[in-house]
C-alpha positions in Angstrom: -148.8 -52.9 -60.3 -149.4 -52.3 -56.7 -152.3 -50.5 -55.2 -151.6 -46.9 -54.1 -152.3 -47.8 -50.6 -149.8 -50.5 -50.2 -147.0 -48.3 -48.5 -149.1 -48.0 -45.5 -149.9 -51.4 -45.3 -146.4 -52.6 -45.2 -145.5 -49.8 -42.5 -148.0 -51.2 -40.3 -147.0 -54.4 -41.0 -143.4 -53.7 -39.9 -144.7 -51.7 -36.3 -146.4 -55.1 -35.8 -143.5 -57.2 -36.1 -141.5 -54.5 -33.9 -144.0 -55.1 -31.1 -143.8 -59.0 -31.3 -140.1 -59.0 -31.1 -140.0 -56.5 -28.0 -142.7 -58.7 -26.0 -140.7 -61.8 -26.8 -137.1 -60.6 -25.5 -138.9 -59.1 -22.3 -140.5 -62.7 -21.6 -137.3 -64.2 -22.2 -135.5 -61.7 -19.5 -137.8 -62.5 -17.3 -137.4 -66.1 -17.4 -133.4 -65.9 -17.1 -132.0 -67.2 -13.9 -130.2 -64.6 -11.7 -126.7 -63.7 -11.9 -124.3 -66.2 -9.6 -122.7 -64.3 -6.6 -118.9 -64.0 -6.7 -117.1 -66.7 -5.1 -113.4 -67.4 -3.8 -111.9 -70.9 -3.1 -110.0 -71.8 -0.1 -106.3 -72.0 -0.9 -102.7 -73.5 0.3 -99.8 -71.0 0.5 -97.1 -69.8 2.3 -98.2 -66.8 4.1 -96.0 -63.8 5.6 -96.6 -60.7 7.8 -94.1 -58.1 7.5 -93.5 -54.6 9.6 -91.8 -51.9 7.6 -90.6 -49.1 9.7 -88.2 -46.0 9.1 -85.4 -46.0 11.3 -82.4 -43.9 12.4 -78.9 -45.2 12.5 -77.1 -44.7 16.2 -74.4 -45.3 17.8 -74.4 -48.2 19.9 -71.7 -46.4 22.9 -71.1 -43.1 22.5 -69.9 -40.0 24.9 -71.8 -37.0 25.6 -69.6 -33.9 26.4 -70.9 -31.0 28.3 -69.6 -28.5 30.9 -71.1 -28.5 34.4 -69.5 -25.4 36.0 -70.3 -25.4 39.7 -69.7 -21.6 40.5 -70.1 -20.1 37.1 -73.8 -19.8 36.3 -73.9 -17.8 33.1 -73.6 -19.0 29.4 -69.8 -20.1 28.2 -68.9 -18.4 25.5 -66.6 -20.1 22.6 -63.3 -19.2 22.0 -61.9 -21.8 19.9 -63.3 -24.7 18.2 -60.5 -27.6 17.7 -62.2 -30.2 15.9 -64.8 -30.0 13.2 -68.2 -32.0 13.3 -67.1 -35.9 11.9 -63.6 -36.0 12.8 -61.7 -39.0 14.7 -60.3 -38.4 18.1 -58.3 -40.0 20.7 -59.0 -39.9 24.4 -57.8 -36.4 25.7 -57.6 -34.4 22.1 -58.5 -31.0 22.9 -62.2 -30.3 21.3 -62.8 -26.7 22.0 -61.7 -23.8 24.5 -64.3 -21.7 26.2 -63.5 -17.9 27.0 -62.1 -17.5 30.5 -61.6 -13.9 30.6 -64.3 -13.7 32.9 -63.9 -16.2 35.0 -60.0 -15.2 35.7 -61.6 -12.2 37.4 -63.7 -14.2 39.5 -60.9 -16.0 40.4 -58.7 -13.3 41.2 -61.8 -12.0 43.5 -62.1 -15.4 45.2 -58.4 -15.5 46.1 -58.8 -12.1 47.8 -61.5 -13.1 49.7 -59.9 -16.4 50.9 -56.8 -14.1 52.0 -59.1 -12.0 54.2 -60.9 -14.4 55.3 -57.8 -16.2 56.6 -57.0 -13.1 58.4 -60.1 -12.5 59.7 -59.6 -16.1 61.5 -55.9 -15.4 62.5 -57.2 -12.0 64.2 -60.5 -13.8 65.8 -58.2 -16.7 67.6 -55.6 -14.0 68.7 -58.5 -11.8 70.3 -60.9 -14.8 71.3 -58.5 -16.2 74.1 -57.8 -12.4 75.4 -61.5 -11.6 75.6 -62.3 -15.4 77.5 -59.5 -13.9 80.1 -60.8 -10.3 80.4 -64.1 -11.2 81.1 -64.0 -11.9 84.2 -61.7 -8.8 85.3 -64.3 -6.6 83.4 -66.9 -8.4 85.4 -64.8 -7.6 88.9 -64.1 -4.4 88.2 -68.3 -3.6 87.5 -68.9 -5.3 90.7 -66.3 -3.1 92.7 -67.5 0.2 91.1 -71.1 -0.7 92.1 -70.2 -1.5 95.8 -67.7 1.6 95.8 -70.4 3.8 94.5 -73.1 1.8 96.9 -70.4 2.3 100.1 -69.6 6.3 99.4 -73.2 7.1 99.1 -73.9 5.3 102.3 -71.0 6.9 104.0 -72.2 10.4 102.4 -75.6 9.6 104.0 -74.3 8.3 107.1 -71.1 10.2 107.9 -70.1 13.1 105.5 -73.8 14.8 105.5 -74.1 15.0 109.1 -70.6 16.0 109.6 -71.1 19.0 107.4 -74.0 20.0 108.8 -72.4 20.0 112.2 -69.1 21.7 110.7 -71.4 24.2 109.2 -73.1 24.9 112.1 -70.4 24.6 114.5 -68.5 27.5 111.8 -71.8 29.5 112.1 -71.4 29.5 116.1 -67.7 30.6 115.9 -68.6 33.2 113.7 -71.0 34.4 116.0 -68.9 34.1 118.9 -66.2 35.7 117.6 -67.8 38.5 116.6 -69.4 38.9 119.9 -66.1 38.5 121.7 -64.7 41.2 119.6 -67.3 44.0 120.2 -67.0 43.0 123.8 -63.4 43.7 124.1 -63.8 46.6 122.1 -66.4 48.1 124.7 -64.0 46.9 127.1 -61.1 48.7 126.1 -62.8 51.8 125.7 -63.9 51.7 129.4 -60.5 50.6 130.1 -59.0 53.5 128.4 -61.3 55.9 130.0 -60.5 55.0 133.4 -56.8 54.7 133.1 -54.2 57.4 132.3 -52.5 56.0 129.1 -50.9 57.8 126.3 -53.1 58.5 123.6 -50.7 56.9 121.2 -50.7 53.4 122.9 -54.8 53.9 123.5 -54.7 54.9 119.4 -52.9 51.6 118.4 -54.8 49.1 120.8 -58.5 50.4 119.8 -57.4 50.3 116.2 -56.2 46.9 116.1 -59.3 46.0 118.2 -61.8 47.7 115.6 -59.7 45.9 112.8 -60.3 42.6 114.7 -64.0 43.4 114.9 -64.6 44.3 111.0 -62.6 40.8 110.5 -65.2 39.3 112.8 -68.1 40.7 111.3 -66.8 39.8 107.6 -65.9 36.1 109.1 -69.7 36.0 110.0 -71.1 37.3 107.0 -68.9 34.9 104.9 -69.6 31.8 107.4 -73.6 32.7 106.3 -72.9 32.5 102.9 -70.6 29.3 103.4 -73.3 27.6 105.2 -76.0 28.6 103.1 -74.2 27.7 99.9 -73.2 24.0 101.7 -76.9 23.2 103.1 -78.8 24.5 99.9 -76.0 23.7 97.2 -72.8 21.9 97.9 -74.5 18.8 100.1 -77.7 18.3 98.0 -75.6 18.3 94.9 -73.3 16.0 96.6 -75.8 13.6 97.5 -77.5 13.8 94.3 -73.9 13.0 92.8 -73.6 10.2 95.0 -76.7 8.5 94.4 -76.4 8.9 90.9 -73.2 7.5 91.0 -74.2 4.5 93.0 -77.2 3.9 90.5 -74.9 4.2 87.3 -72.6 1.8 88.9 -75.5 -1.0 89.6 -76.9 -0.6 86.1 -73.4 -1.0 84.6 -73.1 -3.9 86.7 -76.2 -5.2 85.5 -75.3 -4.5 81.8 -72.0 -6.0 82.4 -73.4 -9.1 83.6 -75.4 -9.4 80.7 -73.4 -7.9 77.9 -70.1 -9.1 78.5 -71.1 -12.8 78.2 -73.1 -12.0 75.6 -70.4 -10.2 73.3 -68.1 -12.8 74.0 -70.4 -15.5 72.8 -71.1 -13.2 69.6 -67.8 -12.9 69.3 -67.0 -16.9 69.1 -70.1 -17.3 66.9 -68.5 -14.6 64.8 -65.3 -17.0 65.0 -67.4 -20.0 64.1 -69.2 -17.7 61.2 -65.6 -16.8 59.8 -64.3 -20.4 59.6 -67.8 -21.5 57.8 -67.2 -18.5 55.2 -63.4 -19.4 55.4 -64.5 -22.8 54.4 -67.0 -21.6 51.7 -64.6 -19.2 50.2 -62.0 -21.9 49.8 -64.5 -24.3 48.4 -65.8 -21.5 45.9 -62.1 -21.2 45.3 -61.5 -24.8 44.4 -65.1 -24.3 42.8 -63.7 -21.8 40.3 -60.6 -23.4 39.7 -61.8 -26.6 38.7 -64.6 -24.4 36.3 -61.6 -23.1 34.8 -59.5 -25.9 33.9 -62.8 -27.5 32.6 -63.3 -24.6 29.8 -60.4 -26.6 27.9 -62.7 -29.4 26.4 -60.9 -32.7 25.7 -62.4 -36.2 24.4 -63.5 -38.4 27.1 -63.0 -41.2 24.8 -61.5 -42.6 21.0 -64.2 -42.0 18.7 -65.8 -39.7 16.1 -66.7 -35.6 17.1 -70.6 -35.4 16.7 -71.6 -31.8 17.4 -74.9 -31.8 19.4 -76.3 -35.1 21.2 -78.4 -38.2 19.9 -82.2 -38.1 20.8 -83.5 -41.4 20.0 -81.3 -41.6 17.1 -81.8 -38.1 16.0 -79.2 -35.6 16.3 -80.1 -32.2 17.8 -77.9 -28.9 18.6 -74.4 -28.1 17.7 -75.6 -25.0 15.3 -73.9 -22.8 17.5 -70.4 -24.5 17.8 -68.4 -21.7 16.7 -65.9 -19.3 18.1 -68.2 -16.7 19.8 -71.1 -18.8 20.2 -72.5 -19.7 23.4 -73.2 -23.0 25.3 -75.3 -23.2 28.4 -74.0 -25.0 31.5 -75.3 -28.9 31.1 -75.8 -28.5 27.6 -74.6 -31.5 25.8 -72.7 -29.7 22.7 -70.6 -32.8 21.6 -70.9 -36.4 21.5 -67.7 -38.7 21.0 -69.1 -42.1 19.1 -68.0 -45.3 18.8 -67.8 -46.5 14.9 -69.0 -49.8 16.2 -71.1 -51.3 17.0 -74.2 -49.6 15.4 -77.7 -49.5 16.3 -81.0 -48.4 14.9 -83.7 -46.6 16.6 -87.5 -46.9 15.2 -90.9 -46.2 16.1 -93.8 -48.2 15.4 -97.4 -47.9 15.5 -99.7 -50.2 18.0 -101.4 -52.0 15.6 -97.9 -53.4 14.3 -96.7 -54.2 17.8 -98.0 -57.8 17.3 -95.1 -60.5 16.8 -92.6 -57.6 17.3 -90.4 -59.1 20.3 -86.6 -59.1 21.3 -84.5 -61.8 19.4 -86.5 -61.2 16.1 -84.3 -60.8 12.8 -84.9 -58.6 9.7 -83.3 -56.9 7.2 -82.3 -52.9 7.0 -81.0 -50.7 4.3 -79.9 -47.4 4.8 -81.5 -44.6 2.4 -77.6 -43.6 1.1 -77.4 -47.3 0.2 -80.5 -48.6 -1.0 -79.1 -51.9 -2.8 -76.5 -52.9 0.4 -79.0 -54.3 3.0 -77.8 -55.3 6.4 -78.9 -57.6 9.1 -80.8 -56.4 12.3 -81.8 -58.2 15.5 -84.7 -56.3 17.5 -83.0 -55.6 20.9 -86.0 -53.9 22.9 -89.7 -53.0 22.2 -91.2 -50.1 24.2 -93.0 -51.3 27.0 -95.4 -48.4 26.9 -96.1 -46.0 23.9 -94.0 -42.6 23.6 -96.0 -39.6 21.6 -98.4 -42.4 20.7 -96.0 -44.9 19.2 -93.6 -47.6 20.6 -89.8 -47.6 20.6 -88.1 -50.0 19.0 -84.4 -50.8 19.3 -82.4 -53.0 17.2 -78.8 -54.4 16.8 -77.1 -54.2 13.5 -75.6 -57.7 13.1 -72.3 -57.6 11.0 -70.9 -55.2 8.7 -72.9 -52.0 7.1 -70.6 -50.7 4.8 -70.7 -46.5 5.2 -73.3 -46.7 7.1 -72.8 -43.9 9.8 -74.6 -42.5 12.9 -77.2 -40.0 12.0 -78.4 -42.0 8.9 -82.0 -43.0 8.0 -82.8 -46.2 7.0 -86.4 -48.6 6.6 -86.7 -51.5 8.4 -88.5 -54.7 7.3 -89.5 -57.2 10.2 -91.1 -59.9 9.2 -93.5 -61.2 12.4 -95.4 -64.2 11.4 -95.0 -67.0 8.6 -97.5 -70.1 7.8 -96.0 -72.7 5.5 -99.0 -74.4 3.3 -101.3 -72.7 5.3 -105.4 -72.6 4.3 -106.4 -69.2 3.9 -108.9 -67.0 2.5 -109.1 -63.3 1.4 -110.0 -60.9 4.7 -113.3 -59.5 3.0 -114.4 -63.3 3.1 -114.3 -63.6 6.5 -116.8 -62.4 8.7 -117.2 -62.2 12.9 -120.1 -61.9 14.9 -120.2 -59.1 17.8 -119.9 -60.4 21.4 -117.7 -60.9 24.0 -116.1 -64.3 22.4 -115.7 -63.2 18.8 -117.4 -66.3 16.4 -115.9 -66.1 13.1 -118.2 -67.4 9.6 -117.9 -67.4 6.5 -121.2 -67.8 3.7 -121.8 -70.3 1.3 -122.7 -70.6 -2.1 -126.3 -71.8 -2.1 -128.6 -72.4 -5.1 -132.0 -71.6 -3.0 -132.5 -68.0 -1.4 -131.4 -69.4 2.0 -128.2 -67.9 2.8 -125.9 -70.5 4.5 -123.4 -69.8 7.4 -120.6 -71.8 8.5 -118.2 -71.3 11.8 -114.5 -71.5 11.2 -111.7 -71.2 13.6 -109.1 -68.5 12.2 -105.6 -68.1 12.7 -103.3 -64.6 12.3 -104.1 -62.3 9.6 -101.5 -61.8 7.0 -102.0 -58.6 4.8 -104.9 -59.0 3.1 -105.5 -63.0 3.9 -106.7 -64.8 6.7 -105.5 -68.3 7.9 -108.6 -70.9 8.1 -107.4 -73.6 10.8 -110.8 -75.4 11.1 -114.0 -75.4 9.1 -113.1 -75.3 5.7 -111.2 -77.8 3.3 -108.7 -76.8 0.6 -110.7 -76.3 -2.6 -113.8 -75.2 -0.7 -116.1 -72.4 -2.3 -117.6 -69.2 -0.4 -118.7 -66.0 -0.9 -116.2 -63.5 -1.6 -118.7 -60.8 0.2 -121.4 -60.9 2.5 -124.8 -61.4 0.5 
């Protein structure tokens, strides 16, 4: 029978045993070798680098249709659409018609303007020669009037005015003389009749007549004074003023005629030239309107398939308003007639995918609509400069592509580089020093703590692998990552 303290003894022995086991395991762990770093081997394989891009099918040959009116400036209103989108057409087939009501009104007005311009030119052609012949006659008439007015003034001042003054003075003297004579004669008769023995009847008759003569002389004397005063103070001064004004006006008229008549003739000539210019413009406008009117009936420029809108690098836009009542702006491409073949592919590539892309490179394309029917393509052009951050890529469809039409989308795969039986490593195992000339290297596995680097010469990068040209042999191991 065990003593009562046995369970405590057994417990102490167990704890001690566990401590011994833990200490032993820790010592063993401390003495274990470190884990071996992951490595990769240089392998030989066929390396391929490819670019896959999205593209759009475009026509190799197409004719854009637009109306570029010369005289009409407003939008064009569609009257009738004759051909549906996607329909085949022949050259000359009517595609659509625009409303020409307003243009017809402009044509009527232009024809009236043209007719009026013709009449104005004919009138000027008749008037201009007459005005040219009349010009020297009018100048000569103005010169004669100026000369006559000057002569009249000179004659008045030299002859008429002095003569009028003399005549007035002489008339005054004559009136005074007649008055004095009548008075003296009356006095003499009265004396005579007193001395002679005459009958009273004879005496009365003679005296009466003489008295009347005296009254007439007195009246004439008064009238002469009035006439003289009127002549000296009114008539002659007014005649002089009139003569001077007439001479001045005639001289001014002559100066004006010398300036204005040739000017009026030259203005008439310029007006005639302007009429001819305006007539030519009206004729041109009429021709432009007639051409615009004819262009309102739009026909197909070539055989092909009708596409509403236009293609911009393979993407179709516009054409949504090609319905009766819709509008098209002058010069806007609203229809494109595309040839069913040849077809091309337009795509865009990132700058990082440019390497290896060049004209003549062949590849495969797959239309989105026909994923099981790839067709051959060949690079025609690679954009020399970026557009919107990407480079344009044009490819020719080499051969038949059943069911493929412009406007479809596709995926293009181009193999840009290939290496057969090439030595390679994963890209993550090859490193490069910073510097002007890159120096590629790898890390070699080593039993010591020292890191070993080896320079290598690399070629192209294919997806996640790098071609090794020099520095390593087939099967050699390198570290899979930087230690």
